[in-house]
LUMDRENSE-856088 format. One record per residue (C-alpha): residue in one letter; x, z, y. Coordinates in pm, whole numbers, plus 50000, padded with zeros to 5 digits. Each point is the difference from the previous one (the first is absolute). Layout:
% LUMDRENSE-856088
AXZY ...
END
This chain:
% LUMDRENSE-856088
M811767242115133 T503395014450005 T503294986049878 T502585025449864 T503684991249973 E501895026749794 A502974997849770 P499715017349659 A501245035449981 A503455006049850 S500145006649622 A502295029150036 P497745030549962 G499985025250283 G502764980650193 A502475006849716 R503334982450031 P500884973149745 A502975008949778 T501954968550085 D503465007550147 P499694999850383 I503334984550051 D499134971249761 L496714996950192 E501804997050330 V502314973949862 V497084978749882 R498135004350329 S503114991250201 R500644969449792 L496404987950050 E500385005550377 A503184980249997 I498364972049813 G497214999850274 E502704998150265 Q501874971549831 A496654980749969 A499445006750374 L503454984750071 A499044970049790 V497014994150230 D502065005650308 H502484973949876 T497464973849898 A497065002050247 I500404982850333 S497585012350260 P501135025850247 T496885020249917 I501725008049661 T503714996050074 E500055017550335 S496895021350034 K500125008849624 D496294998949948 F500154999849615 S500255023949713 V500805003349622 T497845022549778 I500735007949632 M497195011749784 D499375010949639 P498064979349754 Q496615013050139 G500954991450355 D500735035550120 L502615003450261 I503565009849891 V502274992350293 G499984978550311 A502604984050216 G500094980050326 M498805009950342 V496134998949970 L499075031549810 F496234993150039 H500524971149754 F500715022849712 G496505013249937 A498494966050064 A502324983349751 S498835024849734 Y496374991450076 S500774963049989 V501765001249667 K497135021049847 A497614972150117 T502184973849840 I500095019849673 A496165002450013 R499714962950067 F502434986549739 G500395028049744 D501724990649676 T500744963350123 V502865013650221 A503234986749853 P503805000850073 G500934975650279 D496635002550175 V500055004050375 F496765007450183 F498834994950359 A497225020150179 N499155005250358 D496215007450028 P499265037550072 H496504993949871 H501394989749666 G503335015449915 G502124990550291 G502165021450223 L499665015850345 H498684968050149 P500014962649911 Q503314992750171 D501735027549801 V500164980449674 M500605017949664 I502344982949759 Q499935018049658 Q502004996849684 P499555017849671 I503105013949837 F500314996549620 H502595014749759 D499944987149637 G496684985550049 D498395031250138 L498805005850356 I502105028150147 G499184995950372 W499234979550309 V501744990750313 G498144990850323 L501374985150311 S498054997150330 A501004984650333 H498204987150305 M499564962550003 M499874983450348 D496824981949908 M497294999249725 G497794974250165 G496755005950182 M498744995450343 V503105011950200 V503734995949946 G501315030849821 S496565007849845 F499295030550205 A496644987150146 P498355026050221 Q496934977450051 A499514994349621 T496595011949891 D500554996949624 C502904999749750 Y499534962149937 Q501204992350353 E503265018949959 G501974979149771 V500834995049632 R499105030449791 C500905002049628 P499365025449729 A502835000949754 V501064965449889 R503074988749819 L502864984350197 F502014998149669 R498684999349652 Q502565012549742 G502784988250232 E498484966050083 E499044994150367 M496324993350064 T500454972250253 D496334994750043 V499535035650125 W502934997150223 D498604967450133 I496625016550083 L501745026750200 I502374977950191 N497264975050083 N497975026850169 I502545018450225 R501944991350315 M503875003149997 S499804993049630 D503744993849962 I500885034750137 V497215016849809 E500974983249671 M503575010650036 D498935035750073 L497775000749690 R502824986449792 G502265027550138 L497415024949870 V499994983149657 A503815002949997 G499715037150077 C497535003949712 H502364983049761 S502885022250114 A498135031149940 Q498464991049663 E503474989949866 Q501615032650114 V497175021349870 S500254982849666 A503745007150002 L499375036650072 V497615003049713 E502464983349774 S502715025350103 I497995032749966 G497414989849740 R496334994550028 D498885034149901 R502185017850254 F498924975450274 T496315006849929 E500415038149988 S502134999050316 L497174982850189 R497505024749878 A502125029450082 I500974987850356 R496344994950088 E498935034849853 L502765018450176 T499054984150329 E496295007449953 A500585036149898 E502135006050311 M497544981450228 R497165021549860 R502045031550059 R500424991050361 I496284992850047 L499405034349855 A501715013950309 L497154986450219 E497065022150084 D496914989849794 G497204988450230 V498504970450182 Y501624983150292 K498424971350197 S501314973550245 T498354969350162 S501284970850177 W498864964150088 T501354965149957 E499554976650304 Y498954964950040 G499464991550359 N497595026650121 E498615005549652 F501055032549816 Y499865004049619 E499885035749873 I502465012749741 P499295036049900 C501965017849731 T499235033349824 L503025013349827 T499375026449731 V502845020649856 E499155013049657 G502985017349838 D502574972749913 H497594971350090 I499064982250314 I496734980750064 L499674975950287 D496334990250069 F499334972850254 E496225003049978 G498364989650326 A502544971750071 S498404971350187 P498494971449788 Q502304970349933 T500164975450288 D500604963650066 H503345007850174 Y503304993949827 F501065035949930 N497765011049721 S502035019949740 K499995012249642 P500595034749835 Y503274990349831 I501484988750334 I499125032850168 A501375019649701 A503284979150005 E500535007950365 F498715036250004 L502245011149706 V503074986450173 M499135021150304 L499205030249792 A503184997649793 H502194999150308 R498335032350123 V500115020949690 A502064981649737 R502894982050168 D502385012049727 L497814988449713 P500204966549823 F497224978250131 N498054990149686 E496575003349842 G500395038149985 I499575000450385 F496704982349969 A498595020649710 P498815030850200 V498064979750264 E496474986249962 L498464975850247 R496224995550042 C499094969350208 P496454988350034 E499464964649872 G498934975450253 S501755018350294 I503004990050208 V502185021449762 N498664983349678 A498794965650101 N498574972649777 P500274962150032 P499354981350224 A501475026250234 P503104987650184 I503165019349903 A502984981850166 A501055033650166 A498645022949712 H503225021250031 M499885006050370 H497055008850225 V497885017349733 G502445005449716 L502745016650205 N497355018750218 A498335013549702 A503345011049840 D500915016350339 V496545017350031 A500645015549643 M503415009750116 Q498675017150304 A497585019549770 F502935008349787 N501805012750307 L497095023550068 A500375013249640 L503715003250048 G499595019150327 A497815025649823 S502415004449707 P502795026050060 A501344996049645 S500854962650040 P503594993050111 A498744966650143 R498125018250274 R503104998050214 Y499534961149996 L496835000250182 S499604972550259 G497404978950180 A498384969049861 G502354975849824 F501244968550169 E498714978949715 S496444995850140 A501024987550337 L501954967349917 G499984972450257 N500954968749806 N499834964650126 L500914966049881 W501134969050198 S499844964149894 W500814966050135 Q499984963149899 L503114983449872 P500864963450094 D498594987749670 G496605016950069 S500515029049759 S499825037250093 D502655026550013 A499475036250079 F501645034050085 L498475033549895 A501055027250256 F500795028449766 D501025020550309 G496295007250004 N500615025449717 W502295022050210 V497465023750155 G501335031650168 G499855029149767 S497965030950047 A501745032350082 G500535025949728 R499985037849985 E503695001450060 R501014969550193 D498984970850223 G498704968149851 T502344971049931 D500244968650206 L499074966649851 G498055013949712 R499905025049727 N498945036049967 P501985032150011 V499605000249617 G498714966849873 I500924966449872 D503644993750029 A499914962849894 E497084977850094 G501574967050127 S502974992650212 I500464990450360 A501404964750002 D502914990350224 I498894982350313 E502804974549963 I498834989949645 L496424996550131 E501004978750292 S502124977449775 W497034994749763 Y497124997050241 P499374983050341 L499705033750177 L502025019350249 F499715038149989 T500425016150337 E499405036549921 R499935024049699 R500085037250065 A498055031849971 R496904999550214 P500285026450280 G497035021950095 S498635035549957 G497634992949710 G500025026249717 A501005028250229 G500525035249849 V502385027749932 H501664972549796 R499054965350127 A499504967249826 G502574971549985 G499584967150161 G498734969149819 T501554966250024 Q499844979950335 L500794963949919 S499924969250224 L500394963549896 R499374965250124 P500064963649875 H503484984449984 G500294963149907 V496304993949945 E497294995250258 Q497575025449854 I499515027149745 S496785013749869 G499425036149918 T497885019549753 M499545036150077 F499135023649717 G500695034250152 M498345034249992 R499135027550231 R499174983550345 W497685028350082 L500495028849751 P503505015050032 L501615020349724 Q499395036750010 G502375028150038 I499805035249851 A499945035450107 G499004990450352 G502324970250031 A498684970850205 P498954966949848 G502374970250019 C499714967550196 C498264969149868 N501074964949907 E500244973550278 F500624962049967 L500644982850327 V500744964150108 T501564993150337 R498854965550122 S502054975650199 D498105010850325 G500955036149945 S496535011349875 I499795021249687 D497494995749719 E499435029349761 L499334986449646 D497465013949764 P501895016749710 N497944979349747 S500094964450132 A501434965749925 G501044968950170 T501495013950316 P502414975750154 V503255009950174 R501584970250173 E503394993150152 G500615022650298 E497675026149848 S500905031549793 F498405024149760 Q500485037649992 M499085024449732 R499755036950093 L499545020149684 A498095032749966 C501555033749928 G498885031249806 G498895033450124 G501745030550123 F500345034249832 G498875030150202 D498865003250359 A502184979950245 L499945029850241 D502105019449753 R502744973249970 D503545011750102 P500334990750365 E503534989449946 A498974975049739 V497474985850251 A502734995750248 V502174980849749 D497084976649925 V499634993250369 A503674994950045 T500174975049717 G497024979850133 R497465009149724 F497495010050261 S499895007550380 A500285032550190 E496314995950094 D499164999749624 A502185031049951 D498005018050260 R496534987149904 I500165002149626 Y502835025449937 G499615021850300 T503714997250055 V501234999450365 L503354983050054 A502175008050292 A502314976850179 G502514985849752 G497595003549712 S500595036949924 V497015022049900 D498415021950259 T499285029449766 T497795020750233 A497934970250116 T499684987749637 A498555033049888 A497554999850285 R498994964649948 R499385005449620 D497885031050072 A497974979050255 L499404971049754 R498785024449719 R497585015450247 D498754965850110 R499364990649634 L497835030649953 A498124993650324 R499174963749897 A499185007749636 T496635003449843 P499235035949878 A500635007749634 L497334993249750 R500075036249885 P501945020850258 Q501825030549864 G500455016450343 D503195020650055 R500375007549639 R503475005349869 V501015002149631 P500365035949898 D503405013149885 A500564983249668 G501455030049822 D500154992549629 A497364971950024 P501584966449905 V500264973350271 F499784962849898 P500574967850180 L496754980450051 Y501354972150229 P503314997750193 G499655026850260 I496795014349846 V500105028149747 Q497415018049778 Q499675037049954 G497155010749785 N497004981350118 L501394993250351 A501924970050131 Y502085005150317 A502574982650213 E503425010849881 E501755002350336 S497305018850202 G498165018949717 Q496654986650140 V497284998649729 L498434965549978 A497625001549696 E498615019749706 A499944984449655 P498684977349891 A499694983750347 H502234972750133 W502965016150165 T499414979750316 D496655015550058 G501485025950236 C502024974550193 P499014985650344 V500224962549963 L501474976250264 E498544965849934 E501554971050190 R499044963749984 R503044979049878 W499124966750151 P498454990950342 E496514985450040 G499614968949788 G502205012949714 P498735015649686 D498765036449992 V503235015749860 V500595036350098 F502735025249975 R498665034449917 T502375027950071 Y499125033649832 L501365028150214 D501075035749947 P497315017350221 L502445026550106 V502954980850125 G498894962450006 R502514988149736 A499164967349824 L499355009049634 H498934965649883 V499374965850170 E497504978749807 V499504962450044 A496374991449943 L497094978550095 A497825015750273 D496945019549889 G501365001849645 P500615032749801 R503335015449949 S502134977349785 F501845027449795 E499295031449793 V502285025349856 N498325019849715 P502505016649766 R498145019849737 R501265033450126 W498364992550337 T496514989849876 E500115029749756 A501025023450278 A496474999450130 H498775017849681 A502825024249978 
END
C-alpha cells in the first residue's frame, strides 16, 4: 500500500496570474510575515529555556482556514510544513466544534503531531466576526516529554510507548478558559516540568499575539480582500514554482542511501520522476519499519524536502503552500518512511526523515545536472549537511533529586558540502541552502546556566570532502562537568559509518565521532545512538562533527588553494601530497613541476588499481559535434546523440540507454578496516586520463546507487 501526500492544484487555469494588484499583495504578505516575526519575539521574551531563547529552536506558522501554509517565521523552517499537517489533523478531529479562544496541543507524529514528540505543536484558530479566517501554529523543542531517558530521545526504545507522553490534538484552552486538568496530565508526566510549562506558555503567548494581529489586519483591509490575497499569493507562488520545474529535463532519476543503527543499515531508495511541471518522489523499496527510534512519516519528509528544494530553485519565492503543490510523495505504508504505531518515533525528523529528504534532494541534483535550461544548475553541490547531524544531550541530578539537562545544538553544525562555484562552509550549511535553522548559543550563557565548562569550539580540521572545491569543517566541541560530580550523556547522532557524498568526482566527507577522555588518559568512542554514558569530574567529552563532500576531482584543485589550506592548518602537507597531489617546497610554496608529475602519477595509479569497465568503449572519442546538439548528462559528462562522454577528455563512456558509468574503470576501496561494516567508496574513472568522475558511497556487493535517465537519453537509443 502506498501513501500519497500532494497538495491540491492551483485554481488559476494554466498558471494564469490572479488580477489582484501585486503591490497590495506584497503589502499583505509582508504584514503577515511581520506578524509572524512579532509572535516569535513574544515567544523569545516569555519562554525561559536556552533551547528556545538562545538556540532559537522554535517557529511560527500562519495558515488559512483549511490549514494550508501562508507564511512562516522563526528559525526552524522544517516546522512550517509540519504545522500545516498538524492543523489539518486538528480540523479533522474537532471539525465545527472549534471555537474562538480555543488553543490546542499536539505532539504525536502518529496522530497529528509535529516533527517528533518533543517538538510540540500549539495551535490557535483565528476568528473574525464569528467566522474562521485562519490558524496560527507555534512549535518549539521541549527539554523533556517523559519516557525512559531524560530529554525523551531514547535510542534503546523499542516502541513509542517507552518514549514519553504523546498526545493527538487536545485543548489547552476552551473558548479562553484554561483546561487545568490537561495541563496537569502533561506536567505530571515530564521532567523539568517548571521549565517546560513556562516554554509552553510562551508558545501560547505567541499564538495570542499572532491571532490578535491577524484579526486586526483583516479588520483594516476587509474580509474579502484578505481572503482573495491569500488565494492570489499561493497561486502566484505555485505558478512560478511549476514554471521552474518545467525547466528540468523530463525523466527518471534515482538515488539510494542508508540509515545506520550500530552495524545495521536501513535502505532508503528514491525514484524521482519529472513530468512537465510536476515532480513525483517514490520511496518504494524502503526498509520495513523497525523497533528503533527513528521511524518517520511522509509529512515529515515532505516538510524537510520542500525547504531544501525551495532553497535550491525558489529562494526568491514566498514559502507557502504553492511551493508544496507541484510535488507528490509516495511512501509505502509500514516502512521506515511511513511507519505505524507502535513504531518508536522520538527521532522521526532525523535519521530517516532527513536522510530520506536528502536522498530525494540528491536525485533532484541528478535531474538538475542534466537540465541545461534550469538557472539553478549553477547551485549543484554534494549531499546536504542535514542528514549528518551529531546531536547529544547531557543530564545531571540536582540537589533536590530532580533532573536538569543541556541539549548540544552544536551537533547541528555539520560542515557544508562544496558547490559548483565555491568551497563548502565551516560549521554548517550548504553553498545554497537553509540560511536560518537555529542559532549558535554563546558559551558564556551556557556556562552560566549549566554546570558545564566548555574547553573547545571550532571548525574540525581534516581533509574530508576533498575536491576542486572542498567541503567545510563541522563543529569540534569539548566540554566537561563543572560543579557536579557527573553528567550523563545521550547520543542521537547520524553517520558513524556512511559519510556524505560529493559530486562530479568530489570525495566523500568525514564521519561523526563522539569521544570521552577518561581520567586515566584512555579514550572511549561512543556509539552515536546510545544513552547513559557517564562523564565524571576530571573527564571530558569531545564531539567531532561530520562534513559534506567535495565538488570535482581533488587532483584538479588549484595548488595555490591547497597551499593556503595547509598554511592555515586545515590539513597537513602529507594530506596535500597524498590527496591533492600537491607538492610543497620549503616555506610552503607550491613546487609546480613536481606537482604536475605527482598528479599524473596518481591518476595512472588509479587506473592501474581499478577494475575494468563493465562495457569498455576502447579508445573511442566523440566525433566532431558539428551541428549536433550537446547536452549535460551529469557534471563533467555530456550527451551527444546516443553517446555519453567525458567532457574534458572526449572519451566515450556509454551508448543510450546504458548507464553512463558503464564505460568507466571502477576503483573500489573499503572505507573501514577489518571489523568495521562493509562500506566502500567506488570511484568511476575516465578511462583515458584517470580523472575521478563520480565517487559513490555504498555497501559492498550492492548495485550502483544512482541513475540518470532524462527522457532525451532513453529515447536516443531509438533515434
